[in-house]
C-alpha positions as a Markdown table, in Angstrom:
| # | Residue | x | y | z |
|---|---|---|---|---|
| 1 | Met | -12.9 | -6.6 | 23.1 |
| 2 | Gly | -13.9 | -10.2 | 23.4 |
| 3 | Ser | -10.7 | -11.1 | 25.2 |
| 4 | Glu | -7.9 | -9.7 | 27.3 |
| 5 | Lys | -5.7 | -9.6 | 24.4 |
| 6 | Ile | -6.5 | -8.0 | 21.1 |
| 7 | Arg | -7.3 | -10.8 | 18.6 |
| 8 | Leu | -5.5 | -9.5 | 15.4 |
| 9 | Gly | -6.2 | -11.1 | 12.0 |
| 10 | Ile | -3.4 | -10.4 | 9.4 |
| 11 | Ile | -4.6 | -11.0 | 5.9 |
| 12 | Tyr | -1.8 | -11.4 | 3.5 |
| 13 | Gly | -0.7 | -13.1 | 0.1 |
| 14 | Gly | -3.2 | -12.3 | -2.6 |
| 15 | Lys | -3.6 | -12.7 | -6.4 |
| 16 | Ser | -1.1 | -10.0 | -7.4 |
| 17 | Ser | 2.4 | -9.7 | -8.5 |
| 18 | Glu | 3.1 | -8.4 | -5.0 |
| 19 | His | 2.4 | -11.7 | -3.3 |
| 20 | Glu | 5.9 | -12.1 | -2.0 |
| 21 | Val | 6.1 | -8.6 | -0.8 |
| 22 | Ser | 2.9 | -9.2 | 1.2 |
| 23 | Leu | 4.3 | -12.2 | 2.8 |
| 24 | Arg | 7.4 | -10.3 | 4.0 |
| 25 | Thr | 5.0 | -7.6 | 5.3 |
| 26 | Ala | 2.9 | -10.0 | 7.1 |
| 27 | Met | 6.0 | -11.6 | 8.7 |
| 28 | Ser | 7.5 | -8.4 | 9.8 |
| 29 | Ile | 4.3 | -7.4 | 11.5 |
| 30 | Met | 3.9 | -10.7 | 13.2 |
| 31 | Gln | 7.5 | -10.5 | 14.5 |
| 32 | Ala | 6.9 | -6.9 | 15.8 |
| 33 | Val | 3.7 | -7.2 | 17.6 |
| 34 | Asp | 3.8 | -7.8 | 21.5 |
| 35 | Ala | 2.7 | -11.3 | 22.3 |
| 36 | His | 1.3 | -10.0 | 25.6 |
| 37 | Lys | -1.1 | -7.7 | 23.8 |
| 38 | Tyr | -2.0 | -9.6 | 20.7 |
| 39 | Glu | -3.3 | -13.0 | 19.6 |
| 40 | Val | -2.5 | -13.1 | 15.9 |
| 41 | Thr | -4.3 | -15.2 | 13.5 |
| 42 | Pro | -2.8 | -15.5 | 10.0 |
| 43 | Ile | -5.2 | -15.4 | 7.1 |
| 44 | Tyr | -3.6 | -16.4 | 3.9 |
| 45 | Val | -4.9 | -15.5 | 0.4 |
| 46 | Gln | -3.3 | -18.1 | -2.0 |
| 47 | Leu | -2.3 | -17.1 | -5.6 |
| 48 | Asp | -5.4 | -18.8 | -6.9 |
| 49 | Gly | -7.6 | -16.5 | -4.7 |
| 50 | Ser | -8.6 | -19.1 | -2.1 |
| 51 | Trp | -8.4 | -18.2 | 1.6 |
| 52 | Val | -6.9 | -20.4 | 4.3 |
| 53 | Lys | -6.8 | -19.5 | 8.0 |
| 54 | Gly | -4.0 | -20.8 | 10.3 |
| 55 | Glu | -3.6 | -21.5 | 13.9 |
| 56 | Val | -3.6 | -18.5 | 16.4 |
| 57 | Ile | -0.1 | -17.4 | 17.2 |
| 58 | Ala | 0.2 | -16.2 | 20.7 |
| 59 | Gly | 3.9 | -16.9 | 21.2 |
| 60 | Gln | 7.0 | -17.5 | 19.2 |
| 61 | Leu | 6.6 | -17.1 | 15.5 |
| 62 | Pro | 7.8 | -19.6 | 12.8 |
| 63 | Glu | 10.9 | -18.9 | 11.0 |
| 64 | Gly | 10.8 | -17.7 | 7.4 |
| 65 | Ile | 8.0 | -16.6 | 5.1 |
| 66 | Asp | 7.5 | -20.0 | 3.7 |
| 67 | Ala | 5.9 | -21.0 | 7.0 |
| 68 | Leu | 3.2 | -18.5 | 6.1 |
| 69 | Arg | 2.1 | -20.4 | 2.9 |
| 70 | Leu | -0.7 | -22.2 | 4.6 |
| 71 | Thr | -2.3 | -24.8 | 2.6 |
| 72 | Pro | -5.3 | -26.8 | 3.3 |
| 73 | Gly | -5.1 | -30.6 | 3.4 |
| 74 | Arg | -1.4 | -30.9 | 4.0 |
| 75 | Pro | 0.2 | -34.4 | 4.4 |
| 76 | Asp | 0.2 | -35.6 | 8.0 |
| 77 | Glu | 4.0 | -35.6 | 8.2 |
| 78 | Ile | 4.0 | -31.8 | 7.5 |
| 79 | Asn | 0.8 | -31.3 | 9.9 |
| 80 | Asn | 2.6 | -32.8 | 12.6 |
| 81 | Gln | 5.8 | -30.9 | 12.3 |
| 82 | Glu | 6.3 | -28.4 | 15.0 |
| 83 | Ile | 7.6 | -25.1 | 14.1 |
| 84 | Ser | 9.2 | -23.0 | 16.8 |
| 85 | Gly | 7.5 | -25.3 | 19.3 |
| 86 | Gln | 4.0 | -24.7 | 17.7 |
| 87 | Gln | 2.0 | -26.5 | 15.3 |
| 88 | Leu | 1.2 | -23.8 | 12.7 |
| 89 | Val | -0.9 | -25.6 | 10.2 |
| 90 | Pro | -2.7 | -28.6 | 11.6 |
| 91 | Ser | -6.2 | -27.0 | 11.4 |
| 92 | Ser | -5.5 | -24.7 | 8.4 |
| 93 | Lys | -8.5 | -25.0 | 6.3 |
| 94 | Pro | -10.4 | -22.9 | 3.6 |
| 95 | Ala | -12.0 | -20.1 | 5.3 |
| 96 | Ser | -14.8 | -17.5 | 4.7 |
| 97 | Leu | -14.2 | -13.9 | 6.1 |
| 98 | Phe | -17.6 | -13.9 | 7.8 |
| 99 | Ser | -16.7 | -17.1 | 9.9 |
| 100 | Ile | -13.2 | -15.7 | 10.6 |
| 101 | Gly | -14.7 | -12.5 | 11.9 |
| 102 | Gln | -16.4 | -14.1 | 14.8 |
| 103 | Gln | -13.0 | -14.9 | 16.2 |
| 104 | Ile | -11.2 | -11.6 | 15.6 |
| 105 | Asp | -11.4 | -8.1 | 16.9 |
| 106 | Val | -9.6 | -6.3 | 14.1 |
| 107 | Ile | -7.9 | -7.0 | 10.8 |
| 108 | Phe | -4.6 | -5.7 | 9.4 |
| 109 | Pro | -4.9 | -6.3 | 5.7 |
| 110 | Val | -1.5 | -6.3 | 4.0 |
| 111 | Val | -2.5 | -7.7 | 0.6 |
| 112 | His | -0.7 | -5.3 | -1.8 |
| 113 | Gly | -1.6 | -4.4 | -5.4 |
| 114 | Pro | -5.1 | -5.2 | -7.0 |
| 115 | Asn | -7.6 | -7.1 | -4.9 |
| 116 | Gly | -5.8 | -5.9 | -1.9 |
| 117 | Glu | -5.4 | -2.1 | -1.4 |
| 118 | Asp | -7.6 | -1.1 | -4.3 |
| 119 | Gly | -10.9 | -1.0 | -2.2 |
| 120 | Thr | -12.1 | -4.5 | -3.0 |
| 121 | Met | -10.6 | -6.1 | 0.3 |
| 122 | Gln | -11.9 | -3.1 | 2.2 |
| 123 | Gly | -15.4 | -3.4 | 0.7 |
| 124 | Met | -15.4 | -7.0 | 1.9 |
| 125 | Leu | -14.4 | -6.0 | 5.4 |
| 126 | Glu | -17.1 | -3.3 | 5.5 |
| 127 | Leu | -19.7 | -6.0 | 4.4 |
| 128 | Ala | -18.4 | -8.2 | 7.4 |
| 129 | Asn | -18.6 | -5.2 | 9.6 |
| 130 | Leu | -15.1 | -5.8 | 10.9 |
| 131 | Pro | -12.6 | -3.1 | 12.1 |
| 132 | Tyr | -9.6 | -3.0 | 10.0 |
| 133 | Val | -6.4 | -1.0 | 9.6 |
| 134 | Gly | -5.9 | 1.6 | 6.9 |
| 135 | Ala | -7.8 | 3.3 | 4.3 |
| 136 | Gly | -11.5 | 2.8 | 3.6 |
| 137 | Val | -13.1 | 1.7 | 0.2 |
| 138 | Met | -13.1 | 5.1 | -1.5 |
| 139 | Ala | -9.6 | 6.1 | -0.4 |
| 140 | Ser | -8.1 | 2.8 | -1.2 |
| 141 | Ala | -9.7 | 2.8 | -4.8 |
| 142 | Val | -8.7 | 6.3 | -5.5 |
| 143 | Gly | -5.2 | 5.9 | -4.0 |
| 144 | Met | -4.7 | 2.8 | -6.2 |
| 145 | Asp | -5.8 | 4.4 | -9.4 |
| 146 | Lys | -3.1 | 6.8 | -10.5 |
| 147 | Trp | -5.5 | 8.5 | -13.1 |
| 148 | Met | -8.2 | 9.0 | -10.5 |
| 149 | Met | -5.8 | 10.1 | -7.9 |
| 150 | Lys | -4.4 | 12.9 | -10.1 |
| 151 | Thr | -8.0 | 13.9 | -10.9 |
| 152 | Val | -8.5 | 14.5 | -7.2 |
| 153 | Phe | -5.2 | 16.1 | -6.5 |
| 154 | Gly | -6.1 | 18.6 | -9.5 |
| 155 | Gln | -9.5 | 19.3 | -8.0 |
| 156 | Val | -8.0 | 20.6 | -4.7 |
| 157 | Gly | -5.1 | 22.3 | -6.3 |
| 158 | Leu | -2.2 | 20.3 | -5.5 |
| 159 | Pro | 1.0 | 20.8 | -7.7 |
| 160 | Gln | 1.7 | 17.9 | -9.9 |
| 161 | Val | 3.6 | 17.2 | -13.1 |
| 162 | Lys | 1.8 | 17.2 | -16.5 |
| 163 | Tyr | 0.2 | 13.9 | -17.4 |
| 164 | Ile | -1.9 | 12.2 | -20.0 |
| 165 | Gly | -4.4 | 9.4 | -19.3 |
| 166 | Leu | -4.8 | 6.8 | -22.0 |
| 167 | Leu | -7.1 | 3.8 | -22.3 |
| 168 | Arg | -5.6 | 0.6 | -23.5 |
| 169 | Ser | -8.1 | 0.4 | -26.2 |
| 170 | Gln | -7.0 | 3.9 | -27.5 |
| 171 | Trp | -3.5 | 2.8 | -27.6 |
| 172 | Glu | -4.4 | -0.4 | -29.5 |
| 173 | Lys | -6.6 | 1.5 | -31.9 |
| 174 | Asp | -4.1 | 4.1 | -33.0 |
| 175 | Gln | -0.8 | 4.0 | -31.6 |
| 176 | Glu | 0.7 | 6.6 | -33.8 |
| 177 | Ala | -1.9 | 9.1 | -32.7 |
| 178 | Ala | -1.3 | 8.2 | -29.1 |
| 179 | Met | 2.5 | 8.8 | -29.4 |
| 180 | Asp | 2.0 | 11.9 | -31.4 |
| 181 | Arg | 0.0 | 13.4 | -28.6 |
| 182 | Ile | 2.3 | 12.3 | -25.9 |
| 183 | Glu | 5.4 | 13.6 | -27.7 |
| 184 | Glu | 3.8 | 16.9 | -28.3 |
| 185 | Glu | 2.3 | 17.5 | -24.9 |
| 186 | Leu | 4.9 | 15.9 | -22.7 |
| 187 | Gly | 8.0 | 15.3 | -24.7 |
| 188 | Phe | 10.8 | 13.0 | -23.9 |
| 189 | Pro | 11.7 | 11.4 | -21.6 |
| 190 | Cys | 8.5 | 10.4 | -20.0 |
| 191 | Phe | 7.3 | 7.8 | -17.6 |
| 192 | Val | 4.7 | 5.2 | -18.5 |
| 193 | Lys | 2.7 | 3.5 | -15.8 |
| 194 | Pro | -0.3 | 1.3 | -15.5 |
| 195 | Ala | -3.0 | 3.3 | -13.6 |
| 196 | Asn | -4.0 | 0.6 | -11.3 |
| 197 | Met | -0.8 | -1.2 | -10.2 |
| 198 | Gly | 1.3 | -0.5 | -7.2 |
| 199 | Ser | 5.1 | -0.7 | -6.2 |
| 200 | Ser | 6.5 | 0.3 | -9.6 |
| 201 | Val | 5.3 | -2.7 | -11.3 |
| 202 | Gly | 5.1 | -2.2 | -15.1 |
| 203 | Val | 6.5 | 1.3 | -14.9 |
| 204 | Asn | 9.2 | 2.4 | -17.5 |
| 205 | Lys | 11.0 | 5.6 | -18.6 |
| 206 | Ala | 10.8 | 6.2 | -22.3 |
| 207 | Lys | 13.5 | 8.4 | -23.9 |
| 208 | Asn | 12.3 | 8.2 | -27.5 |
| 209 | Arg | 9.4 | 7.0 | -29.7 |
| 210 | Asp | 10.5 | 3.3 | -29.8 |
| 211 | Glu | 10.9 | 3.1 | -26.1 |
| 212 | Leu | 7.5 | 4.8 | -25.6 |
| 213 | Ala | 5.8 | 2.1 | -27.7 |
| 214 | Ala | 7.4 | -0.6 | -25.7 |
| 215 | Ala | 6.6 | 0.9 | -22.5 |
| 216 | Leu | 2.9 | 1.4 | -23.2 |
| 217 | Asp | 2.8 | -2.3 | -24.4 |
| 218 | Val | 4.2 | -3.4 | -21.1 |
| 219 | Ala | 1.8 | -1.1 | -19.1 |
| 220 | Ala | -1.0 | -2.3 | -21.2 |
| 221 | Lys | -0.4 | -5.9 | -19.9 |
| 222 | Phe | -1.2 | -4.9 | -16.3 |
| 223 | Asp | -4.1 | -2.6 | -16.8 |
| 224 | Arg | -6.7 | -1.0 | -19.3 |
| 225 | Arg | -6.0 | 2.4 | -18.0 |
| 226 | Leu | -2.5 | 3.9 | -18.6 |
| 227 | Ile | -0.8 | 7.1 | -17.3 |
| 228 | Val | 2.1 | 8.9 | -19.1 |
| 229 | Glu | 3.8 | 11.6 | -17.0 |
| 230 | Glu | 6.4 | 14.3 | -17.9 |
| 231 | Phe | 9.9 | 14.0 | -16.8 |
| 232 | Val | 11.3 | 16.5 | -14.3 |
| 233 | Asn | 14.7 | 16.6 | -13.2 |
| 234 | Ala | 14.0 | 16.3 | -9.4 |
| 235 | Arg | 14.8 | 14.7 | -6.3 |
| 236 | Glu | 12.4 | 11.8 | -4.9 |
| 237 | Leu | 11.2 | 12.7 | -1.5 |
| 238 | Glu | 8.7 | 10.9 | 0.7 |
| 239 | Ile | 6.7 | 11.3 | 4.0 |
| 240 | Gly | 4.5 | 9.3 | 6.2 |
| 241 | Val | 1.1 | 10.3 | 7.5 |
| 242 | Leu | -0.5 | 8.6 | 10.5 |
| 243 | Gly | -4.1 | 9.5 | 11.8 |
| 244 | Asn | -7.6 | 9.5 | 10.9 |
| 245 | Glu | -8.7 | 13.1 | 11.2 |
| 246 | Glu | -6.1 | 14.4 | 13.3 |
| 247 | Leu | -2.9 | 13.7 | 11.5 |
| 248 | Ile | 0.9 | 13.7 | 12.4 |
| 249 | Thr | 3.6 | 13.3 | 9.8 |
| 250 | Ser | 7.0 | 11.7 | 9.9 |
| 251 | Val | 10.3 | 13.2 | 8.9 |
| 252 | Val | 11.1 | 13.5 | 5.2 |
| 253 | Gly | 13.1 | 10.9 | 3.5 |
| 254 | Glu | 14.8 | 10.8 | 0.2 |
| 255 | Ile | 15.2 | 8.0 | -2.4 |
| 256 | Ile | 18.5 | 8.1 | -4.2 |
| 257 | Ala | 18.0 | 5.4 | -6.7 |
| 258 | Ala | 21.0 | 3.6 | -8.2 |
| 259 | Lys | 19.0 | 3.1 | -11.3 |
| 260 | Glu | 17.3 | 5.7 | -13.4 |
| 261 | Phe | 14.3 | 5.5 | -11.2 |
| 262 | Tyr | 12.9 | 3.9 | -8.0 |
| 263 | Asp | 11.7 | 0.6 | -9.6 |
| 264 | Tyr | 10.3 | -2.7 | -8.2 |
| 265 | Glu | 13.8 | -4.2 | -7.7 |
| 266 | Ala | 15.1 | -1.1 | -6.0 |
| 267 | Lys | 12.0 | -0.9 | -3.8 |
| 268 | Tyr | 11.9 | -4.4 | -2.4 |
| 269 | Lys | 15.4 | -5.9 | -2.9 |
| 270 | Gly | 17.6 | -2.9 | -2.2 |
| 271 | Ala | 19.3 | -2.9 | -5.6 |
| 272 | Gly | 22.0 | -0.4 | -4.5 |
| 273 | Thr | 19.3 | 2.2 | -3.6 |
| 274 | Glu | 20.2 | 4.7 | -0.9 |
| 275 | Leu | 17.7 | 6.0 | 1.5 |
| 276 | Ser | 18.5 | 9.3 | 3.2 |
| 277 | Ile | 16.4 | 9.7 | 6.5 |
| 278 | Pro | 15.9 | 12.4 | 7.3 |
| 279 | Ala | 16.4 | 14.1 | 3.9 |
| 280 | Asn | 18.9 | 17.0 | 3.6 |
| 281 | Val | 16.4 | 19.5 | 2.2 |
| 282 | Pro | 15.6 | 23.0 | 3.5 |
| 283 | Glu | 13.1 | 23.5 | 6.3 |
| 284 | His | 10.6 | 25.2 | 4.2 |
| 285 | Val | 10.5 | 22.2 | 1.8 |
| 286 | Ser | 9.9 | 19.8 | 4.7 |
| 287 | Glu | 7.1 | 22.1 | 6.0 |
| 288 | Gln | 5.6 | 22.3 | 2.6 |
| 289 | Ile | 5.7 | 18.6 | 2.0 |
| 290 | Ala | 4.0 | 17.9 | 5.4 |
| 291 | Glu | 1.3 | 20.4 | 4.6 |
| 292 | Ile | 0.5 | 19.0 | 1.1 |
| 293 | Ala | 0.7 | 15.4 | 2.3 |
| 294 | Lys | -2.0 | 16.2 | 4.9 |
| 295 | Lys | -4.2 | 18.0 | 2.4 |
| 296 | Ala | -3.8 | 15.0 | -0.1 |
| 297 | Phe | -4.7 | 12.5 | 2.6 |
| 298 | His | -7.8 | 14.4 | 3.6 |
| 299 | Ala | -8.7 | 14.8 | -0.1 |
| 300 | Leu | -8.9 | 11.1 | -0.5 |
| 301 | Asp | -10.6 | 10.6 | 3.0 |
| 302 | Gly | -7.6 | 8.6 | 4.1 |
| 303 | Ser | -7.5 | 6.9 | 7.3 |
| 304 | Gly | -4.7 | 5.1 | 9.4 |
| 305 | Leu | -1.7 | 5.4 | 7.3 |
| 306 | Ser | -0.3 | 6.6 | 3.9 |
| 307 | Arg | 3.1 | 7.3 | 2.4 |
| 308 | Val | 3.0 | 10.4 | 0.2 |
| 309 | Asp | 5.7 | 10.8 | -2.5 |
| 310 | Phe | 7.0 | 13.9 | -4.1 |
| 311 | Phe | 9.3 | 15.3 | -6.5 |
| 312 | Trp | 11.5 | 18.3 | -5.7 |
| 313 | Asp | 12.9 | 20.2 | -8.5 |
| 314 | Glu | 15.8 | 21.7 | -6.5 |
| 315 | Lys | 17.1 | 24.0 | -9.2 |
| 316 | Asn | 13.7 | 25.8 | -9.4 |
| 317 | Asp | 12.5 | 25.1 | -6.0 |
| 318 | Lys | 9.4 | 23.5 | -7.1 |
| 319 | Leu | 7.5 | 20.7 | -5.5 |
| 320 | Tyr | 5.2 | 18.2 | -7.1 |
| 321 | Ile | 3.0 | 15.5 | -5.5 |
| 322 | Asn | 3.4 | 12.2 | -7.2 |
| 323 | Glu | 1.2 | 9.8 | -5.4 |
| 324 | Val | -0.2 | 8.6 | -2.2 |
| 325 | Asn | 0.2 | 5.0 | -1.1 |
| 326 | Thr | -2.5 | 4.0 | 1.2 |
| 327 | Met | -1.0 | 0.7 | 2.3 |
| 328 | Pro | 2.8 | 1.0 | 2.2 |
| 329 | Gly | 4.8 | -2.1 | 2.8 |
| 330 | Phe | 6.4 | -3.1 | 6.1 |
| 331 | Thr | 9.4 | -4.8 | 4.7 |
| 332 | Pro | 12.9 | -4.4 | 5.8 |
| 333 | Phe | 13.4 | -1.8 | 2.9 |
| 334 | Ser | 10.2 | -0.1 | 3.4 |
| 335 | Met | 10.3 | 3.7 | 3.9 |
| 336 | Tyr | 7.2 | 4.2 | 6.0 |
| 337 | Pro | 8.2 | 2.6 | 9.1 |
| 338 | Met | 11.7 | 3.9 | 8.9 |
| 339 | Leu | 10.3 | 7.4 | 8.4 |
| 340 | Phe | 8.4 | 7.2 | 11.7 |
| 341 | Gln | 11.2 | 5.5 | 13.5 |
| 342 | Ala | 13.2 | 8.6 | 12.7 |
| 343 | Ala | 10.4 | 10.8 | 14.2 |
| 344 | Gly | 10.5 | 8.7 | 17.3 |
| 345 | Ile | 7.9 | 6.2 | 16.9 |
| 346 | Ser | 9.1 | 2.6 | 16.9 |
| 347 | Tyr | 7.8 | -0.1 | 14.6 |
| 348 | Ser | 5.8 | -1.9 | 17.3 |
| 349 | Glu | 4.3 | 1.4 | 18.5 |
| 350 | Leu | 3.3 | 2.3 | 15.0 |
| 351 | Ile | 1.4 | -1.0 | 14.7 |
| 352 | Asp | -0.2 | -0.3 | 18.1 |
| 353 | Arg | -1.4 | 3.1 | 16.8 |
| 354 | Leu | -2.6 | 1.6 | 13.5 |
| 355 | Val | -4.7 | -1.0 | 15.2 |
| 356 | Gln | -6.3 | 1.6 | 17.7 |
| 357 | Leu | -6.9 | 3.9 | 14.7 |
| 358 | Gly | -8.8 | 1.2 | 12.9 |
| 359 | Ile | -10.8 | 0.3 | 15.9 |
| 360 | Glu | -11.7 | 4.0 | 16.5 |
| 361 | Arg | -12.7 | 4.6 | 12.8 |
| 362 | His | -14.9 | 1.4 | 12.9 |
| 363 | Ala | -16.5 | 2.7 | 16.3 |
| 364 | Asp | -17.1 | 6.1 | 14.6 |
| 365 | Lys | -19.0 | 4.5 | 11.6 |
| 366 | Gln | -21.3 | 2.7 | 14.0 |
| 367 | Arg | -22.7 | 6.1 | 14.9 |
| 368 | Asn | -24.2 | 6.4 | 11.4 |
| 369 | Ile | -28.0 | 6.0 | 11.2 |
| 370 | Val | -28.8 | 3.1 | 9.0 |
| 371 | Asp | -32.4 | 2.3 | 10.0 |
| 372 | Ala | -35.1 | 4.1 | 8.2 |
| 373 | Glu | -37.3 | 4.0 | 11.1 |
| 374 | Glu | -34.9 | 6.1 | 13.3 |
| 375 | Leu | -35.3 | 8.9 | 10.6 |
| 376 | Glu | -39.1 | 9.1 | 11.5 |
């Protein structure tokens, strides 16, 4: 590395509905990293899509996520304000990733949702030839698109609930025909989701035809590709995966939602949701979940981390994979770090491992032959 400490860039914010979640995740990571090991550079993607680089943080962190909302050209009275003994923003300025990369050893991207964990951010990091934490372009893109993810799961024979993929244009062209098909093939209740949106945004449960129409209208506001899934009376179980090719899994956790399902409010604001870690399930279920999670991770060509979500129909002892989240949050309510905490890996150690996995994967990619002359 270029210095004794690892120069860690954390990219956060973004142009998605999960902007606030990303800020919380970034702050949590900054608070957890060892200042003796890392120099942290905050890189903020504003809601308008512009990028701002903040001062290097090598000591005490600012208080509160509002301090991470870096803005270029702030008034002098704000620029001169010291936060926790440091000036955080004096040199904050619009930044390009390529100029940033010269001062950073590895990137931890925690921009959630579209333009963050869907492969677009990862593609830019690949172009900049920067090591980064987490899944690559393909795994991120497939992991973000529920329709594509389900196609891959089906190809490798993973058990999943019945579903229908629907284009927004199809829904708008003939709503009655679309609902007829859903009612005939899946029945009620069913779940309606935008294909390319994370964190339960735009997801609704429909118990009848009127609710189905409303749910499809909502999902269509977020994406042009929609997914409708059959309802199964099941428990919601989750497991964490850590590694590149050699994988380890966490304990299994259970989401006991106070509402009818684990929606955005429950996921990030608590909202009465109960988490059971480890989940009270038979050993054979935990073992099967770990096995399927690893298979799903490899099917997507995952790297670094993923949280894999399942439905377990306890009555019939049937397990269904729901989805893989290639960049799960690190908020106080996030399952991924808590699952590994219960497995004996602390939050700080988890971050250390993820950073090293990102560096190792980048080094492995440098072995690829890219020059045509070398093939002669």
